[in-house]
C-alpha positions in Angstrom: -168.5 205.4 93.0 -169.8 203.6 90.0 -170.1 199.9 89.2 -168.8 198.4 85.9 -172.3 198.9 84.4 -172.2 202.6 85.4 -174.6 202.4 88.3 -174.0 204.6 91.2 -173.3 202.3 94.2 -174.9 204.6 96.7 -178.0 204.9 94.6 -178.5 201.1 94.7 -178.2 201.2 98.4 -175.3 198.8 98.5 -172.2 200.6 99.7 -169.2 198.5 98.9 -166.7 198.0 101.7 -163.1 198.6 101.0 -161.0 195.6 101.7 -157.2 196.0 102.3 -155.1 193.0 101.5 -151.4 192.6 101.8 -149.5 191.6 98.7 -149.6 187.9 99.4 -153.3 187.8 100.1 -154.0 190.0 97.0 -152.1 187.5 94.8 -154.0 184.7 96.4 -157.3 186.5 95.8 -156.4 187.0 92.1 -155.4 183.3 91.8 -158.7 182.3 93.3 -160.6 184.4 90.8 -158.6 182.8 88.0 -159.0 179.2 89.2 -162.8 179.6 89.9 -163.5 181.5 86.7 -165.0 184.4 88.7 -164.4 187.6 86.9 -165.7 190.1 89.4 -164.0 190.6 92.8 -167.3 191.2 94.5 -168.7 187.9 93.3 -165.7 186.0 94.8 -166.3 187.8 98.1 -170.0 187.0 98.0 -169.3 183.3 97.4 -166.7 183.2 100.2 -169.3 184.9 102.6 -171.9 182.3 101.5 -169.5 179.4 102.2 -168.5 180.9 105.6 -172.1 181.5 106.5 -172.9 177.8 105.7 -169.9 176.6 107.7 -170.9 178.8 110.7 -174.5 177.5 110.7 -173.2 173.9 110.6 -170.8 174.7 113.5 -173.6 176.4 115.5 -175.7 173.2 115.1 -172.8 171.1 116.4 -171.7 169.7 113.1 -168.1 169.3 112.0 -167.2 170.9 108.7 -164.7 168.7 106.9 -163.4 167.7 103.5 -163.4 164.1 102.4 -160.7 162.6 100.2 -162.5 160.8 97.4 -159.9 158.1 97.1 -159.2 157.2 100.8 -162.6 158.3 102.1 -160.8 159.9 105.1 -161.9 163.2 106.2 -160.0 166.2 107.6 -161.8 168.8 109.7 -161.7 172.4 108.3 -160.0 174.5 110.9 -160.9 178.2 110.8 -160.7 180.5 113.8 -164.3 181.5 113.4 -165.5 177.9 113.5 -163.2 177.1 116.4 -164.6 180.1 118.3 -168.2 178.8 117.7 -167.2 175.3 118.9 -165.6 176.8 122.0 -168.7 178.8 122.8 -170.8 175.7 122.4 -168.6 173.8 124.8 -168.8 176.6 127.4 -172.6 176.6 127.1 -172.7 172.8 127.6 -170.6 173.1 130.8 -172.9 175.9 132.2 -176.0 173.7 131.8 
């Protein structure tokens, strides 16, 4: 396996995972690359992982991850299964103490 620059992936010590997407998710992935101006699929995955890591850390601290409408100043909570799982674990831990 070689990167676009010709480096051997295994030599760099960064084996790339294979990701299987259905047709709809693959189309969404390509659209996200286009909209964000990201040219390399790995870069989009890395940015998504960074965002999810940030959101998980916020949820672990008990914060709500939300988006704010700039016109109405109303917020909507971001609902992701991973964040909901963290919140449920936090609630269970509260009940046990």
